Z-matrix of the N, CA and C atoms (Angstrom, degrees):
N
C 1 1.452
C 2 1.528 1 111.10
N 3 1.323 2 117.85 1 -43.33
C 4 1.456 3 120.89 2 -179.90
C 5 1.523 4 111.46 3 -64.87
N 6 1.330 5 115.39 4 -34.66
C 7 1.469 6 119.74 5 179.95
C 8 1.523 7 110.17 6 -64.92
N 9 1.321 8 117.55 7 -41.12
C 10 1.466 9 121.47 8 179.29
C 11 1.540 10 110.78 9 -66.42
N 12 1.310 11 116.88 10 -38.98
C 13 1.467 12 120.17 11 178.43
C 14 1.516 13 110.53 12 -66.06
N 15 1.349 14 116.73 13 -40.79
C 16 1.468 15 119.61 14 177.18
C 17 1.524 16 111.58 15 -63.86
N 18 1.321 17 117.02 16 -40.53
C 19 1.464 18 120.24 17 178.29
C 20 1.532 19 110.89 18 -65.31
N 21 1.326 20 116.42 19 -41.25
C 22 1.455 21 120.62 20 177.52
C 23 1.526 22 110.74 21 -63.23
N 24 1.333 23 116.83 22 -43.81
C 25 1.467 24 121.23 23 178.65
C 26 1.520 25 110.85 24 -63.82
N 27 1.333 26 117.16 25 -40.56
C 28 1.465 27 120.51 26 178.42
C 29 1.527 28 110.71 27 -65.45
N 30 1.323 29 117.01 28 -38.44
C 31 1.465 30 120.60 29 177.84
C 32 1.526 31 111.77 30 -64.51
N 33 1.345 32 116.28 31 -44.59
C 34 1.463 33 119.04 32 177.42
C 35 1.518 34 111.81 33 -65.86
N 36 1.317 35 117.63 34 -36.13
C 37 1.462 36 120.94 35 177.27
C 38 1.523 37 110.33 36 -64.57
N 39 1.330 38 117.24 37 -40.54
C 40 1.461 39 120.53 38 177.92
C 41 1.527 40 110.45 39 -65.14
N 42 1.326 41 117.41 40 -40.61
C 43 1.466 42 120.28 41 177.26
C 44 1.529 43 111.22 42 -64.31
N 45 1.323 44 116.74 43 -41.02
C 46 1.461 45 120.85 44 179.14
C 47 1.526 46 110.81 45 -64.08
N 48 1.309 47 116.91 46 -43.39
C 49 1.470 48 120.41 47 179.44
C 50 1.521 49 110.65 48 -65.30
N 51 1.333 50 117.43 49 -41.17
C 52 1.471 51 118.94 50 179.04
C 53 1.532 52 110.80 51 -66.49
N 54 1.327 53 117.83 52 -36.32
C 55 1.461 54 120.67 53 175.30
C 56 1.522 55 110.59 54 -64.64
N 57 1.320 56 117.86 55 -42.88
C 58 1.460 57 122.30 56 177.91
C 59 1.524 58 111.48 57 -60.60
N 60 1.314 59 116.85 58 -44.40
C 61 1.466 60 121.47 59 179.77
C 62 1.533 61 110.10 60 -65.47
N 63 1.314 62 117.41 61 -43.27
C 64 1.471 63 120.54 62 -179.02
C 65 1.521 64 111.04 63 -64.68
N 66 1.323 65 118.10 64 -43.70
C 67 1.457 66 120.31 65 179.49
C 68 1.528 67 111.94 66 -65.28
N 69 1.323 68 116.78 67 -39.76
C 70 1.459 69 119.21 68 176.90
C 71 1.515 70 111.29 69 -65.54
N 72 1.303 71 117.60 70 -36.57
C 73 1.460 72 120.60 71 177.66
C 74 1.520 73 110.25 72 -60.86
N 75 1.340 74 117.22 73 -48.13
C 76 1.466 75 120.38 74 -176.80
C 77 1.522 76 112.11 75 -71.98
N 78 1.320 77 118.42 76 -34.95
C 79 1.455 78 120.09 77 -176.10
C 80 1.519 79 113.71 78 -86.69
N 81 1.307 80 118.61 79 -29.30
C 82 1.457 81 121.06 80 -176.24
C 83 1.526 82 111.60 81 -105.23
N 84 1.315 83 116.72 82 -53.99
C 85 1.458 84 120.31 83 -175.47
C 86 1.528 85 112.49 84 -70.54
N 87 1.314 86 117.94 85 -40.91
C 88 1.465 87 121.51 86 -174.52
C 89 1.524 88 113.01 87 -99.77
N 90 1.328 89 118.26 88 13.75
C 91 1.452 90 122.28 89 -174.86
C 92 1.529 91 111.83 90 -59.34
N 93 1.308 92 117.96 91 -47.99
C 94 1.473 93 120.88 92 -179.02
C 95 1.522 94 111.36 93 -63.54
N 96 1.331 95 117.05 94 -41.59
C 97 1.463 96 120.13 95 179.55
C 98 1.524 97 111.41 96 -63.72
N 99 1.327 98 116.15 97 -42.45
C 100 1.462 99 119.47 98 -178.77
C 101 1.523 100 111.72 99 -69.96
N 102 1.320 101 118.17 100 -36.99
C 103 1.463 102 120.75 101 179.79
C 104 1.522 103 112.36 102 -70.05
N 105 1.316 104 117.79 103 -27.95
C 106 1.462 105 120.25 104 -176.67
C 107 1.523 106 113.48 105 -92.09
N 108 1.315 107 118.11 106 1.75
C 109 1.468 108 120.58 107 179.10
C 110 1.513 109 110.90 108 -67.42
N 111 1.327 110 115.49 109 147.50
C 112 1.463 111 121.58 110 -178.83
C 113 1.526 112 111.01 111 -68.44
N 114 1.315 113 117.97 112 -35.45
C 115 1.466 114 121.24 113 -176.84
C 116 1.537 115 112.92 114 -88.82
N 117 1.331 116 117.78 115 19.18
C 118 1.456 117 121.58 116 178.49
C 119 1.521 118 108.87 117 -81.24
N 120 1.317 119 117.06 118 105.84
C 121 1.463 120 121.41 119 -176.50
C 122 1.520 121 112.05 120 -74.34
N 123 1.301 122 118.34 121 -23.82
C 124 1.463 123 120.39 122 179.49
C 125 1.527 124 110.89 123 -64.99
N 126 1.308 125 116.80 124 -39.08
C 127 1.469 126 119.92 125 178.80
C 128 1.521 127 110.26 126 -65.55
N 129 1.323 128 117.16 127 -40.17
C 130 1.463 129 121.20 128 178.60
C 131 1.528 130 109.86 129 -64.18
N 132 1.332 131 117.52 130 -43.65
C 133 1.457 132 120.73 131 178.77
C 134 1.521 133 111.94 132 -64.29
N 135 1.330 134 117.17 133 -37.70
C 136 1.469 135 120.28 134 176.95
C 137 1.513 136 110.85 135 -61.74
N 138 1.329 137 117.24 136 -39.75
C 139 1.460 138 120.50 137 -178.92
C 140 1.523 139 111.40 138 -70.52
N 141 1.325 140 118.30 139 -39.51
C 142 1.453 141 121.13 140 -176.70
C 143 1.518 142 113.15 141 -80.29
N 144 1.315 143 119.36 142 -16.81
C 145 1.456 144 121.27 143 -179.43
C 146 1.523 145 113.29 144 -88.37
N 147 1.315 146 117.96 145 7.64
C 148 1.457 147 121.47 146 176.78
C 149 1.520 148 109.75 147 -78.64
N 150 1.343 149 118.30 148 142.41
C 151 1.466 150 119.05 149 175.85
C 152 1.532 151 109.72 150 -65.32
N 153 1.303 152 115.68 151 137.25
C 154 1.455 153 120.28 152 -173.70
C 155 1.521 154 113.73 153 -100.99
N 156 1.308 155 117.51 154 -11.91
C 157 1.452 156 119.98 155 179.03
C 158 1.514 157 111.60 156 91.43
N 159 1.327 158 115.86 157 178.43
C 160 1.466 159 119.27 158 -175.62
C 161 1.523 160 112.81 159 -77.39
N 162 1.342 161 114.28 160 155.62
C 163 1.464 162 121.22 161 171.61
C 164 1.522 163 105.59 162 -103.59
N 165 1.325 164 115.16 163 119.54
C 166 1.459 165 121.17 164 -174.56
C 167 1.522 166 108.96 165 -118.33
N 168 1.327 167 115.97 166 133.87
C 169 1.463 168 120.44 167 177.95
C 170 1.520 169 109.73 168 -77.08
N 171 1.321 170 116.24 169 175.00
C 172 1.459 171 121.53 170 -177.46
C 173 1.530 172 111.78 171 -63.15
N 174 1.326 173 117.72 172 -30.64
C 175 1.466 174 119.70 173 -179.34
C 176 1.533 175 112.54 174 -90.40
N 177 1.329 176 118.87 175 9.96
C 178 1.456 177 122.92 176 173.21
C 179 1.514 178 115.76 177 90.13
N 180 1.321 179 118.79 178 10.32
C 181 1.459 180 121.87 179 179.68
C 182 1.531 181 109.00 180 -86.46
N 183 1.328 182 115.61 181 129.49
C 184 1.464 183 120.47 182 178.24
C 185 1.528 184 107.39 183 -81.26
N 186 1.334 185 116.68 184 117.58
C 187 1.465 186 120.61 185 -179.20
C 188 1.523 187 112.35 186 -100.60
N 189 1.322 188 118.42 187 -19.52
C 190 1.462 189 122.16 188 177.56
C 191 1.517 190 108.30 189 -154.80
N 192 1.324 191 115.10 190 148.39
C 193 1.454 192 120.24 191 -179.01
C 194 1.528 193 108.94 192 -144.26
N 195 1.309 194 117.20 193 151.82
C 196 1.462 195 121.44 194 176.93
C 197 1.519 196 109.01 195 -81.16
N 198 1.311 197 116.16 196 128.94
C 199 1.463 198 121.55 197 175.79
C 200 1.518 199 107.78 198 -126.97
N 201 1.322 200 115.59 199 155.64
C 202 1.465 201 120.10 200 178.87
C 203 1.518 202 109.15 201 -70.92
N 204 1.297 203 115.48 202 134.72
C 205 1.460 204 120.56 203 178.97
C 206 1.520 205 109.05 204 -75.77
N 207 1.318 206 118.22 205 142.88
C 208 1.464 207 120.00 206 177.03
C 209 1.517 208 110.14 207 -69.45
N 210 1.332 209 117.47 208 153.97
C 211 1.470 210 119.01 209 178.62
C 212 1.524 211 109.95 210 -64.66
N 213 1.324 212 117.49 211 149.01
C 214 1.460 213 119.39 212 -179.15
C 215 1.521 214 110.67 213 -62.35
N 216 1.310 215 115.26 214 135.33
C 217 1.466 216 120.23 215 -178.86
C 218 1.520 217 110.10 216 -87.95
N 219 1.291 218 115.60 217 152.59
C 220 1.452 219 120.96 218 177.50
C 221 1.518 220 109.47 219 -71.21
N 222 1.309 221 116.65 220 146.51
C 223 1.463 222 120.11 221 -179.53
C 224 1.517 223 111.61 222 -73.85
N 225 1.328 224 117.74 223 -16.69
C 226 1.459 225 119.75 224 179.67
C 227 1.521 226 112.25 225 -88.37
N 228 1.308 227 117.30 226 -10.56
C 229 1.455 228 120.67 227 -178.65
C 230 1.521 229 110.32 228 -83.40
N 231 1.337 230 116.41 229 138.98
C 232 1.460 231 119.64 230 178.41
C 233 1.516 232 111.27 231 -77.72
N 234 1.333 233 116.82 232 -14.67
C 235 1.452 234 119.72 233 179.38
C 236 1.520 235 112.17 234 -74.96
N 237 1.312 236 118.41 235 -11.99
C 238 1.456 237 121.05 236 -178.74
C 239 1.525 238 112.05 237 -74.28
N 240 1.333 239 117.16 238 -16.60
C 241 1.464 240 120.94 239 -178.11
C 242 1.518 241 108.86 240 -97.08
N 243 1.313 242 116.61 241 124.52
C 244 1.458 243 121.52 242 176.59
C 245 1.512 244 107.82 243 -113.14
N 246 1.320 245 114.65 244 127.07
C 247 1.457 246 119.99 245 178.14
C 248 1.515 247 108.83 246 -120.26
N 249 1.305 248 116.76 247 146.89
C 250 1.463 249 117.90 248 177.77
C 251 1.524 250 110.13 249 -67.57
N 252 1.318 251 114.96 250 144.10
C 253 1.470 252 118.69 251 178.62
C 254 1.513 253 108.56 252 -88.71
N 255 1.303 254 115.38 253 142.55
C 256 1.469 255 119.81 254 177.53
C 257 1.517 256 107.79 255 -136.75
N 258 1.268 257 115.52 256 148.86
C 259 1.456 258 119.39 257 -179.01
C 260 1.528 259 109.82 258 -84.00
N 261 1.331 260 117.13 259 139.03
C 262 1.475 261 118.85 260 -179.65
C 263 1.527 262 110.49 261 -70.86
N 264 1.292 263 116.31 262 143.27
C 265 1.466 264 120.57 263 -179.69
C 266 1.491 265 111.99 264 -112.69
């Protein structure tokens, strides 16, 4: 019984080591190749999430400006719901 448990433990250890080696290969060795791929959506998102600055008309009026987005609110919080205020009649 102990021999079977040792063999099972050795097999799982070998699987864990091979998983560790494979993940390090993809994350460290192939990092530049993966980042430079055309279909890498993370690079596209990084480029589009940059603040773009204000939009100014020809007469100098600012019509749009970049502002920091608020942190995402929890769905269980009642503060996440915004309703328009209206005066009672």
